N, C-alpha and C positions, 0 to 999 in steps of 0.2 A: 761406298767407295771411300778412299782416303782423299782428302783435299785440304789445302792450306786455308786457314781462316785466321782473322784477327777481329777482336771485339771492341777495340778502342784504338785511337791513335797512340803511337808510341814508338819506342826503339825496337830493336830486333827481337827483344824478349816477348813482345806481344804476339809474335807469330806462333801458330801451332798447327798441327795436323789432326783433323777430326774426321769422324765417320759422318758422311752426309749422303743424301740422295741426289743423283743427277737430276737436273730439271726435266720435266716431261718432254718427250720427243714430239715436236710439232710436225705438221705435214711437210714442211720444207726444211726440216732439220736432219742432221747427221750425228750419230753417236760415234765418237772416236775414242779408242783406247790410246792414251797418250804415251808415246815412247820417249819423247824429249820435249822440254819446254824451257826456253831461255828466260833468264831473269834480267831486269833492266833497272837503271838508276831511277827512272820515273816512278817505278813501283815502290821503291824505297821512300821517295818523296810523298807519294800518296799515303803510304802507311804512317808516316810521321805527322801528317796533316799539313805539310808545307804547301800542298796544292789544293787545299780544301775549297778555296774560292772558285777554282777552275774545274777541279775534278773531285767533288765531295764523295766520301765513302758512306755507304749505308751498312750498318752493322747488324749481324756479323757479316764481314766482307770477305769475299774470295779474292783471288789474286791471279794475275797472269794473262798475257795476250798471246805470246808466241806458242806455237804447238806443232808437233809432228807425231803421227801415229798411224794406226790402222782402223779403217772403217769397221764398226761392229754392227750397226743397224741404220736404216734410213727411214725417213718419214714417207707417208703414202704418196706425196706429190713429187718425190725426188727421183729424177732420172740421171743417169751418168755416173752414179756411185753405187758400189755394191760391197757387201761385207768382204773384208780381206784386202781392199784397195789401200795402198800406201799413200798417205796424203801429208801435206803441210798447209798451214794457214794461220788464222788468227781468231781470237775471241774478243768481242767488245763488251763482254759481261764480267771481266775479271775472274776468269774461271778455269784457266788452262793449267794452273799449278795443282794438278789433281790426277788421279788414275784414269778418269774418264772425263770427257767434256762433250757437251752438246752445242753445236754451232750450225748456223744456216749453211745450206749446201753451197752457196755462192761465196763462201769465205774460205774455200779449200781449193788447192790445186794438187795435181798428181805429183808425188815425189819421183824424180827421175832416177833411173838406175845409176849407181855410182855416187849418189849424194848421201853421205853418211847421216844417220839419224840425228846425231848431235848438231851437225851443221843445219840440217833441215829445221830442227826445232828452235834454232837460234836466229833464224833468218828474217822473220817478218819485221819486227820493230826496228832493228838496226838497219836492215836492208832498205826498207821503205823510207826511213828517215834520211839515210845517206843518198839514196837515189833522188829524193826531192830536193835536197840541198845542192847537190851537184847540178841538177837541172835548173834550179832557181838562178844560179849565177852564170849559167850558160858557158861553162868552162870549155875552152877550145884548145886545140893543139898548139903548143908553143907558148901558151900563157903560163904565168907563174901564179900559183894558187897557194895561199897559206892556210893550213888546217890546224886549229887548236883542238886539244883532246884527240890527237891523231891515232892513239893506240887503244882507245876504248872500243866498245862494240860497234858504235856507229862510225867512228873515225877510221878504223881499219878497213871497213868496206868502202868508205868515201875515198880514201887514198887509192884503193885499187880501181875504183871507177874512174878517178882522175887519170891514173896510169893508162887505162884503156883509151882515154881520150887524148893521150900523148901530151898532157900538161906537165909543166915543171912543178914539183910539189915541195914546199917548205913545211915541215911537220914540227909542231910544238909538242914536245912529249918528254918523258923521262929518258935519260941516257941508258937506262936498263934495256930499252927496247930498240937501241940503235941498229942491231943486226937485222931485225925484221924490217925496219923502215928502209935501210939501205938496200935490202933485197927487193924492195918495191921501187927503187930509184928515187927515194925521197931524201931530202937534206934535213938532218935533225937540228933543231934549235931547242935547247932545254929550257923549260919554263922557270919562272922565278924572277927575282929582282934583276933588272937590266934586260928583260926579254925584248923590249922594243929595239934597243940598240943592236942586240944580237940578230934580230930579224932584219934590220937594215943591212947589216954586213952580209948576211946569207943571201938576201935578195940581190945585192950588188954582185956577189960572187957567182950567182946563178947565171949571170950574163944578160938578163933582161933589164936589170937596173930599176925595175918597178914591179910592184905586186898588182896583178890584174883583178884578183878576187880573193875573198877571205871566207872560209867556212869555220864557224865557231861552234864547237860541240862541248865547250867547257863553261862559258858564261863569264861573269865578272867584267873586267875592263876590256876584254878582247875586241868587241865591236868598236870601241873608241880608239883602240890601238890601230885597228884596220884603217879607220879614217885618217889617223895621223900619218899612216904610211902612204896616203894618197889613193886608197881604194875608194871608188865611187860607192855611195850608199846602196845603190841598186845591185852592186856586185858583192855585197856583204850579206851572208845568211847566218842567223844566230837562232838558237833555241830559246833565247830570252825575249819573249813576245813583247813585253812592256818596253824594253830598251830598243827593240827594233822599231816600234812605233815612234818613240822619241827621236831616233836618229834618222828615220826614213829608210832603214835597212829592211831586208826581207826576213821572214820567219817561217820558212817552209819546212815542214817536218813530216812525221809519219802519216798524218791525216791526208796531206796532199800526195804522198807517195803510195797510198793504199789503193791497189787495184790488182785484179787477178793477172793482168798482163805484166805488170811490174814484178810481182812475186814469181811468176813463171819464168821471166827472163833471168832474174837473179838466181833461181834454182838451177836453171840450165847452165848459166855461166859457172856456177860453183861445181856442178856435176862434171863439167868439161875441164875443170882445172884452171879456168881463166881467172877466177878469183877464189880466195879461200875464206872461210870463216874461222879465224883462230879461236880455239877453245882453250881457255886457261885451265878450268877444272870442271868436272862433273860431280854431282852429288845425288844420292837417293832422296826421294821426296821427304823422308823423315829428318833429313839434315838440312832443311831449308834455312834454319838460323845460321848454320855454318856457311851456307852458300852466300847469304847476304852479308855476312861478316867479311868474307873474302872480297866480294864485290865492292863494298863500301869503304874498306880500310886498306886493301892491298894494291889498289890501282892496277888490276891485272891487264894483260894484253888480250884484247878480244873479249870473248863471251864466257859467261858462267852459266851452266846448264843443269837443270834438274832432270833426273831420269826416273819418272814415276813407275814405269814398268820395264826395268832394264833387262834386256836380253842381249848376250854377246853378239856383236855384229857378224862374227864369223859364221853364225848359224843362219844368217839371213841372206837369201839369194838376191835380194834387192840392193845389197851393198856391194859395189865392185872395187871400192877404194878404201884405204884405212882412214881413220879419223884424223882430222887436222890436229896438229900439235899446238 
């Protein structure tokens, strides 16, 4: 099969697509033909070595956690899955950016009718991270919640989960994405110099006069800005684990949001049209470098997705809705 590999830490040019063998199918494993696999900023950081202390790579390294596809074969001890079943789930072996992937049976859920393949393949990392962050700060109806990185893969889902909780959302993002944010009922505050003062004005204009919680999906100074706005540390969630420990903030992410129940709920919400997974662009597996260039340099709205075994959705009875734009 074809699979993404890199043999040393480095920039995008270390990525390649090679012929490799899937790992042997164990008794509790499922072999999935991958139809869609999202890419994530964390994977770029692993590739550069920026996360070596926390998530070291073993070379040659595969890549990818998100996946959606069709069951091809099952191990001897697997029940509940059969060849042809449409599934989505995750790999913890950095192996989903490939034509086929082997994962344990309990890392998959059934893809609902009406859930597009691209959305299904982009849902795990962003969805579990967003779900964990929103849950960590216990956002409630009527509260004002500030979200940094609000139009990235995680931020777009977090904004929508907050909307479902009937929270007031102040979103830090590029003005390029104003239309999408306003469609979700969010107030846009553009990032950059003077952002703290713009946040104060937006919060005051929101009617609450105070920010009750802060979700940081960008990093940098945002957790400290949250505290300067009067948000209690326990109501600040950031993906900067070190800074969270220093400030007494929370750092709940995909690890805390990973469960079959959470992924099933997110898949059903998306299939029902209650949330969407915005897809910026899709790429064939062989264009993985172009996909990461877009992700790392263009600040896209939502997700970027690889299509290792692309088949037009119009030929698939499992898809009842068009792809998210």
